[in-house]
N, C-alpha and C positions, 0 to 999 in steps of 0.2 A: 692839718691832718689830710696825708695824700689818699688818692684814689687807690683801688686797687681794681684791678682784674679778675671774672669770674673763679678762671685755674686757681687763683691763691688760695680760695676755698675748697678746691675738689675734695670729695671725702668718697671713697669708695670702700667698697663693705661687702665681704663674698664669704658665705655659709652655707650652709648644707641643712638639709632641711630635713628634718627626724620624723619618725613616725609620733610622737607625743605630742607636735607640733598642728597635725592636721584633725580635719574632720572623718565623718563616716566615707566621705569618696578618695581619701586618702592624698585631699590637696591643702596645702597650707591654710589655716584659720583667715579669713582676712584682718580680725585684730592684732593678730601676730604678725603679720607685714605690715601693717601699719605702724606697729611699735619699733619694729626695725626700719622700716621709712624715719621716724620723727628721731632715731636715735643717729641716722642718717644727716638728717635735716640737720639735726641738735649741734655736731661737730662740724659742720659746714658753718653754719651759722656762730658758731667761737671762733672759728680760726679766722672769718672774716674781721669781727670787732674786736676780739681779743676781749672778750668781756665774757659775764655770767648772760648765757641768755635764758630766755624763755618761753616756750609754745605759746603764742597768740591764738592762731588759728590753721586748720587744717583747711585753706581754701576747694582744694579740688583732689579727689582719686578716683581713678580709672581702673577699675580691675577685667580688664579683657582679654588674657584667658590665667588658667589653671595655674597653681604651680604644683605638682606631687610630690609625697615623700622620695626622698632620695636628689632631689635636684639639688643643680648647685646654682645658687640665686646671688646674683650682685647687685649693690644698690649704689649709684652713683649719683651724690647729690654737689649741689656749688650755687651759692646764691645769682639769683636772677637781677634782683634790684634791691638796691641799700635807700631808703628814705632817711630821716630824724635819725630815731633810736631803732626801728623796724625794717627788716629784710624780709625780703620774700627769696625762699630757696627752692628751687626745685629738681625734683628726686626721678631718677628713670631705674624701674624694676629690670633686669634681665637673666632670662633662666638660659642653663646651656645642655643642650644636646647630649647624652650620653656618650655617645659613640665619635659623632665627626668634630665636636666641642664646638659645634656654633651656636652661637648667640640670638635670642629670641627677646622682642623687648613684649614684655606679658603686664609693663604696671607702668603710672607717673602720678605725679600727687603733686601739688603745690602746696609749702606751708608759711607761716609768715610768725617770725620768731624776732621780739624783742629785746635789744642789749640792756641790762641792765646792772644796776652798783649793787653793792654788798647791804645796801636797805630797801632795794627794791626800784629804785629810780631810776626811771629810764635816760641812757645815758649817750651825746651822740656819737653817730660810726661814720666810716670809711664810706664814699662813695663808690658807684662799681665803672667801670669802665668797660663795658661788653667788645670782646675782639672778635670772637667768630660771628659767621650770619645768624646761625641758631642764638647765640649770647644778644645777638642786639634784637633777633624778632621777639622771646625772652623778654629782655629789657624794657622795650617799647612797650608790650601785651602789659606787665605787669602793675604801669601805671592805672591803665581803663579798668584792671582787676580791682585796685584799691579803689578807685574811686565808684565801681560798682556794690562794692564791698560799703561802703561807705553812706551810698543813699539808700540803699538797701537796712540801712541802720540808724535811720535818718538823721546821722553826722553830716551832711552834705548835702546842700540845696542842688537836686538835678540839676538847675540851672547853671551850675559853677562847674560841675561836670565836662570840661570843655573837651580834653581826651576821650572821654567815654560818649561823645555828643558825635563826635567827628566821624565814628562809624555807620551815623541813623542818617547826617544828615551831610551834604555833600558841598 
């Protein structure tokens, strides 16, 4: 199975924020944005693995700016690292200024998906070969995030989390 570059999984979704999707302040509901992010990440995971994929976890979401009604919102998702059957997908969320067209990053998230067969059993997936500096940075950090998650879930002995320990110990 050949390794793939993150750009092969790139998924870009662009949509308009409608009044029925907003809260009392006329900003996009957080849950609505999370659903859009999940869909974009799902497509990226499927493009990478070419298998059925299921959301395993939402590891991080940062709502840094609100998304007002009428905004054009663009989500860009791509696989940042692949493990045996799981993969981490990073998604960036942008809105466009209505007048200038300038894009502003308003949100980001990190999701984990697992590739499965028709019975729901995890299946092997291709590895990732990052190319850009940002892809390399996200690739390296993905292993630390995975180790932290496993340690917190009691599935990994903290002493075995070598990559995670390297942050704290010289």
